[in-house]
N, C-alpha and C positions, 0 to 999 in steps of 0.2 A: 060769615067771613072767618077765615082761619085765624087761630090764636097761636101765640108762642108761649113757651114755658121757660122761666128763668129760675135757676136754683143757685144758692150760695152756700158753700161749705165753710162756715165761719168758725172762729175759735170758741165762741160761747153759744152759738145757735146755728141751726140749719134753717134757711129762709127760702120760701118759694113765692113766686109771683106769676100770675097768669095775665097776659096782656093781649089785647086786640090791637094790632098795629093801626096807626102809628103810635098812639099814646094812651089808649084807654085801659086802665087797670081794672081787671075784672074781679080779682081776689088775691089776697095775701094770706100766708100761713107760715108758722115757724114752730120749731121744736128745739128744746134745750140740748146742749152737748156737755158732757162731763169732761172737764180738763183735769188730768191727774198730774200730781207732782210728788212722786214717792220719795224723792231725794231733793235736797236743795239744788236749785238751778234746772231741774228737770221739768219738761212739759210734754205730756203724752196724751193721746186720745185713741178711742177705739173706732177704726174706720167702719166696722159693722154697725155702729150706732148711727154714723152718717147715713149709711145705706137704708137702715130701718126708718130713719127720719124721712128720707126721700119718699118712700112708699106711703107713709102716713100723710105727708104734706100734699102729694099729688092727689090722693083721694079726697082730702079736705077741700082742695082747690076746685076739683070737679064738682063736688057736692054744693059748695057755696056759690059757684058761678052758674051751675046748670049746663056747663059745657060738657061734651062727651069726649072721650079719648080721640075719636076720629076727627074732632075739630082742631086738635093740636097739630100744627104743621111741623114744628121743630122745637127742640129743647137745647138750652145752653147752660153750662155750669161754670160758675166762678168759684174761687176759693182762696184761702190764705196760702201764702207761699214764702219760702219753699219748704213746706212740710215734706216728710219722707215716709212713704208707705212701701213696705217690702213684701213681695210675694215669692213663693218658691216656684219650682219649675212647672207645677200643675195648677198654679193660681191660688194657693192657700196663703192666707196672711201669716207671716212669720212672727210678728210682734206688734204691739201698739205703734201708732205713728209717732214719729219724733217731730215736734212742732218747730216752727221757725224761731220761736222765742226760747227754745231749749238752749241751755248754756253749759252743758256737760263736757263739751269737747275742747276746752281751753288748751289742754296739752297737745291735742292734735293740730290746733290752729298754729301753735308755736312751732310744731314739727314741720308744717307746711311752709311757714315763713323761713325756716332754716334751709329748706330744699329749693324754694322757688324765688326768683327775683320778683318782688311784689310789684314794682313798676311795670315790668314786662307782663305780668299776669293781668294787671289792671288794663293795660293797653289791649291785650288779646281778648280777655273775657268780660271786661267792663265791670269787674267786681274787685273789691279789696279782699284780702285774705282775713276772714272773720268767722264767727261762730255760725253764721247762716249758710256757709258753703256746705253743700251736701257731701263733698269729699271729706271734710273734717268729721261730719257725723258718721259717715260710713267707716272711716278709720277708727272711730271710737267703738263701733260695733265689732269691727275686726279684732280689736284688742280685748274687749271686755265680754263680747258675746260671740266667740268664734263659731259656736255650733249654729248660730243664726247666719253669720256672715257666709259660711261655706255653702249654705243652701239658697242664697239669693238668686232668683231667676229673673225678677223684674223690679226695677226701682221706679216708683210713681210719685207724683204729687197728689194732693188731696182731691182735686176735681178730676184728675186723670183716672183715679181709682173709681170714682162714680161713673165717669164715661165708660170705663171698661165693664162695670157691672151692668150698665144699660145696653151696651152694644156687643160685648165680648171682643172688642177691638183694642189691642195694645197700642197706645200712643201717648206721647207727652206733649203738652201744649208749649208753644214757644216761650211764653213768659216764664213758666216754671223752669224750663231748660236753661234760660238765660240767667235767672237769679240763682239757680243751683250752681252755676259756674261751669257749665259744660259747652257753651256755645262760643265759637270764634266769631267776633264781631265783623271781621273782614269778609268771611265767607257765608255767614248766617247758617252755618251747619254745626252739628255736634262734632267736637274735635276729639280725635282719639287720644291725643296727649293730655288734654284736660280730663278726660274720663279716666285715664291711667292713674291720675293723682288720687282717685278714690279707691284704687286697688280692686276694681270690679271689672269683669269682662265687658267689652263693648256691647255684647248681645243683651246685657241686662237693661240697657236703655232702649226703649222702643223707638219707632219712627217719630219724628217731630212734626207737629201739625200747626197751622196758623189758627189764630183765634176764630176767624170766620169760616174756616174750612170745614166742610161736612166730613167728619171722620168715620161715620158709620150710621147704622140705623138700629133702632131698638130691636133686640133679639127676642125670641120666644121667652127665655128665662127672664130677661130684663123687663118684658111686659108683664109677666106674671107677678114679679116682685114689686114693680113700681106703679102699676095701674095704667101705664101708657099703652098705646096701640103698637103692635108689632109693625115695624117699618117706619116709624117716626124718625125723622132726621135728627141727628145729634151733632152739634158743631164742637170745635176744639175748646171753646170757652175762653176764660181769661183770668188773670190775677184780679182779686177783688178790688184792690185799691186802684188799679188801672181802669177797670170798668167803671168804678165810681167817679173817677176824675173825668173820664170821657163823657159819662152820662150827665155830669153837672154842666157841661158846656155844649151838650147836644140839645137839651130841652131847656128853654129859657125859664120855664116854671120850676125846674128842679134845682136851680141855683140857690134858691132860698129854703130848700127843704133840708131837714136834719139829715146828717150823714147816714143814719140808720135807715132812712126812707129812700135815699138815693141808690144804695147799692143793688138791691134786687131789680129795680127798674133799669139800672144801667146794664145789668146782665143781659136782659132781653132786648131792650131798645137799641143798644149799640152793637153788640156782637151778632145778635140774630138778624137785626136789620141789615147789617153789612153783608151777611151771607145771602140774604134774600135779594139784596140789590145787585 
């Protein structure tokens, strides 16, 4: 019977789970992640470490379970958000990720508050103007790292980056886009005016996909690096806390599980099950 793979790109670890639907956990694995804070209030990570972890985790899961890559029907990735990952026009990482907990952009937050009516912004984007807004972080980069800012070709979230490495498809998942402050609640689309607040071209944000939507299949390069089979379906994924909350109320047995055990299970059982259904 086919299996599904869930991956979680967390702040302190990368986690993987292999599940045979509807609810049989075949194997779990994790790898640590290094959180850097070179200055007070900073929080950065290396997306290449996330990707390296994915390859190690997939191979460990396959070995522990006896499952073959051909047995994995689909993969889904969750992650913390809204982390910011920047690529240049040819797909090279421009700098470490800026994490959702990073607090360096206080001046840019105040700048945005002076420019934008906060009540109107909240009504449109569903967010207050705060340090988690991607626009504030990008303005910080524009001001302090102009050589990076001028080379931005793509703005991703954490799990969007992993999806791209798996499939070579540029896409941002709807939860990241919403919490980043780029989605108009009335139209459910990425709004040009909201993107303009970040001072980036609209083309820097890829297409938006739903959590359960199949965004692509594992590419030749993605298979080589990850250990998955070429052609394996990859879905949009989800914010980690949203997948955990959904998972807690999807499976009665998971309600009493520690949060650390809920998250990877929620990744596959909820988002992947929805896509299969």
